C-alpha positions as CSV (number, residue, x, y, z in Angstrom):
1,M,104.7,112.2,96.4
2,P,105.8,112.2,100.2
3,R,102.3,112.0,101.3
4,Q,101.3,108.7,98.2
5,R,104.1,107.0,99.8
6,R,103.1,107.5,103.8
7,R,100.0,107.0,102.7
8,L,101.4,103.4,101.5
9,I,103.9,102.6,104.6
10,E,100.6,103.0,106.8
11,I,98.2,101.4,104.8
12,I,100.9,97.8,104.8
13,R,101.1,98.5,108.5
14,N,97.2,97.9,108.9
15,L,97.4,94.7,106.5
16,A,99.9,93.7,108.7
17,E,97.5,94.2,112.0
18,R,95.0,92.8,110.5
19,I,96.8,89.8,109.1
20,I,97.4,89.0,112.7
21,E,94.0,89.7,114.3
22,A,92.7,87.1,111.2
23,R,95.1,84.6,112.5
24,A,93.9,85.6,115.5
25,N,90.6,84.8,114.4
26,G,91.1,81.4,112.9
27,S,90.0,83.6,109.9
28,L,92.8,82.1,107.5
29,G,91.2,82.4,104.6
30,E,90.9,86.5,105.3
31,A,94.9,86.4,106.2
32,Q,95.9,84.7,103.3
33,G,93.6,87.6,101.0
34,L,95.1,90.3,103.0
35,A,98.9,88.6,102.7
36,A,98.1,88.5,99.2
37,S,97.5,92.2,99.1
38,L,100.8,93.0,101.6
39,T,102.4,91.4,99.1
40,K,101.4,93.6,96.3
41,A,101.3,96.9,98.4
42,K,105.2,95.8,99.5
43,E,105.9,96.0,95.5
44,K,104.5,99.0,95.0
45,L,106.7,100.6,97.9
46,V,109.5,99.1,96.5
47,S,108.8,100.2,92.4
48,L,107.5,103.4,94.0
49,D,111.7,104.4,95.2
50,R,112.7,103.1,92.7
51,A,110.9,105.5,90.2
52,Q,111.4,108.2,92.7
53,K,115.7,107.3,92.6
54,R,115.3,107.4,89.0
55,G,112.6,110.8,88.4
56,L,110.1,108.6,86.6
57,Y,107.8,108.8,89.8
58,N,104.3,110.8,87.6
59,G,101.4,110.2,89.3
60,P,99.7,107.8,92.3
61,V,100.4,104.2,93.0
62,N,97.8,102.1,92.2
63,L,97.1,98.8,94.7
64,G,95.5,96.9,92.3
65,L,93.6,94.4,93.9
66,P,94.0,90.6,95.0
67,I,92.9,88.0,93.2
68,I,91.7,85.3,95.9
69,T,90.6,82.1,94.2
70,G,88.8,79.0,96.1
71,G,86.3,78.7,98.6
């Protein structure tokens, strides 16, 4: 489980950096999509930590896929 947690933290950091880069490049749609992924990744980290505290962890964390609407 520590390996999955470390990887999830790495993903969160990477998404945050990519959001900053997308905004700097004026890619607001991309930044918005990345922000949705970042929110979900943070939620999964909280969920993972809660499950670990309760001893409920039983496998990898599914990050899911963001749904981007509009053009």
